[in-house]
GUBA-492818 format. One record per residue (C-alpha): residue number from 1; x, y, z. Coordinates in steps of 0.5 Angstrom, whole numbers. Layout:
N
(NUM,(X,Y,Z));
...
This chain:
523
(1,(-286,267,95));
(2,(-279,265,93));
(3,(-269,262,88));
(4,(-249,255,81));
(5,(-241,251,81));
(6,(-239,250,74));
(7,(-242,242,74));
(8,(-249,244,76));
(9,(-249,250,70));
(10,(-246,245,65));
(11,(-252,240,67));
(12,(-257,246,66));
(13,(-254,247,60));
(14,(-255,240,57));
(15,(-262,240,59));
(16,(-263,247,56));
(17,(-261,244,49));
(18,(-266,238,50));
(19,(-271,239,44));
(20,(-277,242,45));
(21,(-284,238,44));
(22,(-288,239,38));
(23,(-294,243,40));
(24,(-300,239,39));
(25,(-306,244,37));
(26,(-308,249,43));
(27,(-301,247,47));
(28,(-298,253,51));
(29,(-291,252,52));
(30,(-287,256,57));
(31,(-280,257,59));
(32,(-281,257,67));
(33,(-274,258,69));
(34,(-273,253,74));
(35,(-274,245,76));
(36,(-280,244,81));
(37,(-277,240,87));
(38,(-284,237,87));
(39,(-291,237,85));
(40,(-294,236,92));
(41,(-297,243,94));
(42,(-294,242,101));
(43,(-287,241,99));
(44,(-285,247,94));
(45,(-284,254,96));
(46,(-282,258,89));
(47,(-285,262,84));
(48,(-283,257,78));
(49,(-287,252,82));
(50,(-293,256,83));
(51,(-294,257,76));
(52,(-295,249,75));
(53,(-299,248,81));
(54,(-303,254,81));
(55,(-306,251,74));
(56,(-306,244,77));
(57,(-310,245,84));
(58,(-316,250,86));
(59,(-316,253,93));
(60,(-322,255,97));
(61,(-321,262,93));
(62,(-317,263,87));
(63,(-314,269,82));
(64,(-318,272,77));
(65,(-314,274,70));
(66,(-312,280,73));
(67,(-309,277,80));
(68,(-315,279,84));
(69,(-318,274,89));
(70,(-325,271,87));
(71,(-328,264,89));
(72,(-325,258,87));
(73,(-327,251,90));
(74,(-331,255,95));
(75,(-337,258,92));
(76,(-339,262,98));
(77,(-337,263,105));
(78,(-339,267,111));
(79,(-335,271,116));
(80,(-337,271,124));
(81,(-338,278,127));
(82,(-331,278,130));
(83,(-327,276,124));
(84,(-325,270,126));
(85,(-329,264,124));
(86,(-330,263,116));
(87,(-335,258,114));
(88,(-334,255,107));
(89,(-339,252,102));
(90,(-335,247,97));
(91,(-338,248,90));
(92,(-340,241,87));
(93,(-334,239,83));
(94,(-329,233,82));
(95,(-322,230,82));
(96,(-319,229,76));
(97,(-320,221,77));
(98,(-328,223,78));
(99,(-328,222,86));
(100,(-332,228,89));
(101,(-328,234,92));
(102,(-330,235,99));
(103,(-329,239,105));
(104,(-326,233,108));
(105,(-320,234,103));
(106,(-319,241,105));
(107,(-319,239,112));
(108,(-314,233,111));
(109,(-309,238,107));
(110,(-309,243,112));
(111,(-308,238,118));
(112,(-302,234,113));
(113,(-298,241,112));
(114,(-298,243,119));
(115,(-297,236,122));
(116,(-290,235,126));
(117,(-288,230,121));
(118,(-289,233,115));
(119,(-283,237,113));
(120,(-287,243,109));
(121,(-282,249,109));
(122,(-288,254,108));
(123,(-293,251,114));
(124,(-292,258,118));
(125,(-296,261,112));
(126,(-302,258,116));
(127,(-300,260,123));
(128,(-306,265,123));
(129,(-311,259,124));
(130,(-312,257,131));
(131,(-307,253,134));
(132,(-303,252,128));
(133,(-297,253,130));
(134,(-298,249,137));
(135,(-300,244,132));
(136,(-294,244,128));
(137,(-290,244,134));
(138,(-294,238,137));
(139,(-296,242,143));
(140,(-303,240,141));
(141,(-308,236,137));
(142,(-313,241,136));
(143,(-313,245,130));
(144,(-318,250,128));
(145,(-321,247,122));
(146,(-327,243,122));
(147,(-331,239,117));
(148,(-339,240,118));
(149,(-341,236,112));
(150,(-339,234,106));
(151,(-339,241,103));
(152,(-338,245,109));
(153,(-331,247,112));
(154,(-330,251,118));
(155,(-324,255,119));
(156,(-323,259,126));
(157,(-317,264,126));
(158,(-313,266,132));
(159,(-314,273,131));
(160,(-318,277,125));
(161,(-314,277,119));
(162,(-315,282,114));
(163,(-311,278,108));
(164,(-314,271,110));
(165,(-318,270,103));
(166,(-312,273,99));
(167,(-308,268,103));
(168,(-312,262,101));
(169,(-310,263,94));
(170,(-303,260,96));
(171,(-302,253,95));
(172,(-300,252,102));
(173,(-308,252,103));
(174,(-309,248,96));
(175,(-313,241,97));
(176,(-309,234,96));
(177,(-313,228,94));
(178,(-314,224,101));
(179,(-315,218,97));
(180,(-309,218,92));
(181,(-304,220,98));
(182,(-307,214,102));
(183,(-306,209,97));
(184,(-300,211,93));
(185,(-296,215,99));
(186,(-290,220,96));
(187,(-291,217,89));
(188,(-298,220,89));
(189,(-295,226,85));
(190,(-292,221,79));
(191,(-295,221,72));
(192,(-301,215,73));
(193,(-302,216,80));
(194,(-303,224,80));
(195,(-310,227,82));
(196,(-312,234,82));
(197,(-318,239,82));
(198,(-316,244,78));
(199,(-316,246,70));
(200,(-311,241,69));
(201,(-308,235,71));
(202,(-301,233,70));
(203,(-299,227,65));
(204,(-292,227,64));
(205,(-286,230,68));
(206,(-279,228,66));
(207,(-274,232,71));
(208,(-269,237,67));
(209,(-274,236,61));
(210,(-281,238,62));
(211,(-287,238,66));
(212,(-294,237,61));
(213,(-301,237,64));
(214,(-307,237,60));
(215,(-314,240,61));
(216,(-318,236,66));
(217,(-325,234,64));
(218,(-327,234,71));
(219,(-326,241,72));
(220,(-332,245,74));
(221,(-331,250,69));
(222,(-328,246,64));
(223,(-333,248,58));
(224,(-329,255,59));
(225,(-322,253,59));
(226,(-319,254,52));
(227,(-312,251,52));
(228,(-312,244,51));
(229,(-305,243,54));
(230,(-299,246,58));
(231,(-292,244,57));
(232,(-287,248,62));
(233,(-279,247,61));
(234,(-275,248,67));
(235,(-268,251,63));
(236,(-265,257,67));
(237,(-261,260,61));
(238,(-265,266,60));
(239,(-261,268,53));
(240,(-263,261,51));
(241,(-270,262,53));
(242,(-270,268,49));
(243,(-268,265,43));
(244,(-273,260,43));
(245,(-278,265,44));
(246,(-276,269,38));
(247,(-276,262,34));
(248,(-283,261,36));
(249,(-281,255,40));
(250,(-285,257,46));
(251,(-290,262,47));
(252,(-288,265,54));
(253,(-281,266,57));
(254,(-282,268,65));
(255,(-276,272,65));
(256,(-270,275,60));
(257,(-263,277,61));
(258,(-263,285,63));
(259,(-257,286,58));
(260,(-262,284,52));
(261,(-267,289,54));
(262,(-265,295,49));
(263,(-265,290,43));
(264,(-272,287,45));
(265,(-275,293,46));
(266,(-273,295,39));
(267,(-275,289,36));
(268,(-281,286,39));
(269,(-283,291,44));
(270,(-291,288,44));
(271,(-288,282,46));
(272,(-283,285,52));
(273,(-288,286,58));
(274,(-285,289,64));
(275,(-289,291,70));
(276,(-289,293,77));
(277,(-288,287,81));
(278,(-290,286,89));
(279,(-283,283,91));
(280,(-276,284,94));
(281,(-269,282,91));
(282,(-265,281,97));
(283,(-259,278,100));
(284,(-259,274,106));
(285,(-253,273,112));
(286,(-253,267,115));
(287,(-253,270,122));
(288,(-252,263,125));
(289,(-245,263,122));
(290,(-239,268,124));
(291,(-238,274,123));
(292,(-245,275,120));
(293,(-247,274,127));
(294,(-244,281,128));
(295,(-249,287,126));
(296,(-243,291,125));
(297,(-241,287,119));
(298,(-248,286,116));
(299,(-249,294,117));
(300,(-242,295,113));
(301,(-243,290,107));
(302,(-250,293,106));
(303,(-248,301,107));
(304,(-242,299,101));
(305,(-247,297,96));
(306,(-249,302,91));
(307,(-256,300,89));
(308,(-257,305,84));
(309,(-251,303,80));
(310,(-254,296,80));
(311,(-261,298,78));
(312,(-259,303,73));
(313,(-253,300,70));
(314,(-253,293,71));
(315,(-260,291,70));
(316,(-263,297,66));
(317,(-270,294,66));
(318,(-274,299,71));
(319,(-272,296,78));
(320,(-272,301,84));
(321,(-267,301,89));
(322,(-269,298,95));
(323,(-268,301,102));
(324,(-273,297,106));
(325,(-276,290,106));
(326,(-283,292,105));
(327,(-284,295,98));
(328,(-287,302,98));
(329,(-295,301,96));
(330,(-296,295,100));
(331,(-303,295,102));
(332,(-305,298,109));
(333,(-298,300,110));
(334,(-296,307,108));
(335,(-289,309,108));
(336,(-284,303,110));
(337,(-279,303,115));
(338,(-272,305,111));
(339,(-265,304,113));
(340,(-262,309,117));
(341,(-257,311,111));
(342,(-262,312,105));
(343,(-261,318,102));
(344,(-254,319,104));
(345,(-248,320,99));
(346,(-245,313,97));
(347,(-238,316,99));
(348,(-240,317,106));
(349,(-243,311,107));
(350,(-237,307,104));
(351,(-233,311,109));
(352,(-237,309,115));
(353,(-237,302,112));
(354,(-230,301,113));
(355,(-230,304,120));
(356,(-235,299,122));
(357,(-231,293,119));
(358,(-225,296,123));
(359,(-228,296,129));
(360,(-231,289,128));
(361,(-223,287,127));
(362,(-222,287,120));
(363,(-217,291,116));
(364,(-211,290,111));
(365,(-208,285,115));
(366,(-214,281,117));
(367,(-219,282,111));
(368,(-226,279,111));
(369,(-227,273,107));
(370,(-234,271,105));
(371,(-238,267,99));
(372,(-244,269,95));
(373,(-248,264,93));
(374,(-253,265,88));
(375,(-258,261,83));
(376,(-256,260,75));
(377,(-258,267,72));
(378,(-254,272,68));
(379,(-257,277,72));
(380,(-256,274,79));
(381,(-249,273,77));
(382,(-248,280,74));
(383,(-251,283,81));
(384,(-246,278,85));
(385,(-240,281,81));
(386,(-242,288,82));
(387,(-243,286,90));
(388,(-236,283,90));
(389,(-233,289,87));
(390,(-236,294,91));
(391,(-234,290,97));
(392,(-227,289,95));
(393,(-226,297,96));
(394,(-227,295,103));
(395,(-222,290,103));
(396,(-227,284,103));
(397,(-225,278,99));
(398,(-231,275,96));
(399,(-232,268,92));
(400,(-238,267,88));
(401,(-242,260,89));
(402,(-247,258,83));
(403,(-252,252,83));
(404,(-258,251,80));
(405,(-265,254,83));
(406,(-267,247,87));
(407,(-260,246,90));
(408,(-259,253,92));
(409,(-266,254,95));
(410,(-265,248,99));
(411,(-258,251,101));
(412,(-261,257,104));
(413,(-267,253,108));
(414,(-261,249,111));
(415,(-256,254,113));
(416,(-251,252,108));
(417,(-249,259,106));
(418,(-245,265,108));
(419,(-249,270,104));
(420,(-254,268,99));
(421,(-258,271,94));
(422,(-266,271,95));
(423,(-272,273,92));
(424,(-279,274,95));
(425,(-286,275,91));
(426,(-292,277,96));
(427,(-297,271,96));
(428,(-302,276,99));
(429,(-301,284,99));
(430,(-300,285,106));
(431,(-293,287,109));
(432,(-294,281,114));
(433,(-292,277,108));
(434,(-285,280,107));
(435,(-284,281,115));
(436,(-286,274,117));
(437,(-279,272,113));
(438,(-275,274,119));
(439,(-279,272,125));
(440,(-276,266,129));
(441,(-283,262,128));
(442,(-282,262,120));
(443,(-276,256,121));
(444,(-273,255,114));
(445,(-276,261,110));
(446,(-272,265,115));
(447,(-266,264,111));
(448,(-262,269,115));
(449,(-263,265,122));
(450,(-265,272,125));
(451,(-268,271,132));
(452,(-270,278,135));
(453,(-275,277,141));
(454,(-276,285,140));
(455,(-278,284,133));
(456,(-282,277,134));
(457,(-286,281,140));
(458,(-288,286,135));
(459,(-290,282,130));
(460,(-294,278,135));
(461,(-298,284,137));
(462,(-299,286,130));
(463,(-303,279,129));
(464,(-307,281,135));
(465,(-309,288,132));
(466,(-315,289,129));
(467,(-315,297,127));
(468,(-311,297,120));
(469,(-307,304,122));
(470,(-305,301,129));
(471,(-303,294,126));
(472,(-299,298,120));
(473,(-295,302,125));
(474,(-293,296,130));
(475,(-291,293,123));
(476,(-287,299,121));
(477,(-283,299,128));
(478,(-282,292,127));
(479,(-279,293,120));
(480,(-275,299,123));
(481,(-271,294,128));
(482,(-270,289,122));
(483,(-267,295,118));
(484,(-262,296,124));
(485,(-260,289,125));
(486,(-260,288,117));
(487,(-260,280,117));
(488,(-262,281,110));
(489,(-260,286,105));
(490,(-265,289,101));
(491,(-263,291,94));
(492,(-268,292,89));
(493,(-276,292,89));
(494,(-278,287,83));
(495,(-281,288,76));
(496,(-284,282,72));
(497,(-281,281,66));
(498,(-284,277,61));
(499,(-284,275,54));
(500,(-291,274,51));
(501,(-293,272,44));
(502,(-298,275,41));
(503,(-302,269,40));
(504,(-303,269,47));
(505,(-310,272,49));
(506,(-312,274,56));
(507,(-306,276,59));
(508,(-306,281,64));
(509,(-300,284,67));
(510,(-301,285,75));
(511,(-297,286,81));
(512,(-297,279,83));
(513,(-295,276,76));
(514,(-300,271,76));
(515,(-303,268,70));
(516,(-307,262,70));
(517,(-307,258,64));
(518,(-315,257,65));
(519,(-316,265,63));
(520,(-312,264,57));
(521,(-313,262,50));
(522,(-308,262,43));
(523,(-310,265,37));
């Protein structure tokens, strides 16, 4: 799951100075580090949006307090012997406006996100469903989703998919209220029109200020939801968020600037939570633009990066230098496929990088010039400065381009960049959820615009392979191709960095960094 020009930074700074709301009794206040593009599950793609939407909606499956997969809107399910047909029994529950949630709401939502006219960035995540890709491309009207009754939903897959139940915890598979969408159109997500089936319902959304939700009295498990309201603040200034946390103005800050780590560990060690996180921090090359269509240029720029210097000297918060796109330890995968230069001396890599740029036509008389785009964050800025300094030693001239998170990721989606910072957090613990980002069929999520028939063929073969060991071997072969072509430069494997008040009870660190408010309390 996925994200600054001085003017945008100034706007964000002004927003960050907006006064915090006085907390009502049992109100959780969260520095969310990003402005949501939407509250419609079909039009978002970021972790900061997931924190909000995952509190508002309940998928067929959902996450427990420790991030594991449990029953959600479906109280139970059956799986056919061939692993392709899932039959879900929808539990008796209601939308926040009192209307019953039915299997038809799920079918409506899945057809809506996959409809050709719906510009959903994340629709390709649902391509394991039978005919989903063809349906999205308007090549068929048939989709492997069928309502068998008010409380029964049947989903047929193209192939057995071992991660499907975990995938259903993702917001792409959330229901949307057909009655509200049909009545209000795009305005259904506005306060007053908004309807949800999760533990909370949104009541306020002031862009660049806050989103507020209150406990949904119609939530099926409302009796066990302890926190009455949640307020998410979008400010991307990590230092400002830390100050507010320490002043008691917020209970959770979902990130902090790495240069504060020593002070935080010394002064508030219990509140400073650092944990392994299943994700990759990387930079995408826009391979649709010259000279980034030249693999020699991409290889040279990747080889010239001293990843250990970034993790150990710039960040200093436990991140691990990345030489693969799939993080080590991913389920059912084994050792990932690393870049060929892993383990080689940095000076030797830098010398080879200069040779590659020379053969690509660049040198003292013709320097390579590029722009590095990143979204607002002290850490992102420091890493981009470090990259620019490392590339300068090759004779490369770099310019930094900074925008707020929503604008930055829209630029990545639309290809309006040259080299762009990105991050991906696993939606489910499977190598496919990382590698699919480089498939041609992934569309806008494939920021690099990478298209390799060889890579695509292997990923398609992996999707048809039931044996987990054989499937993993095929995906590793695909990853090796991507690590040769390097449309994306892996920089480091993530750790989650949260500041959590001692008043927050029930917080369990996990590799997905998912902490639904329904499991928390304030004491």
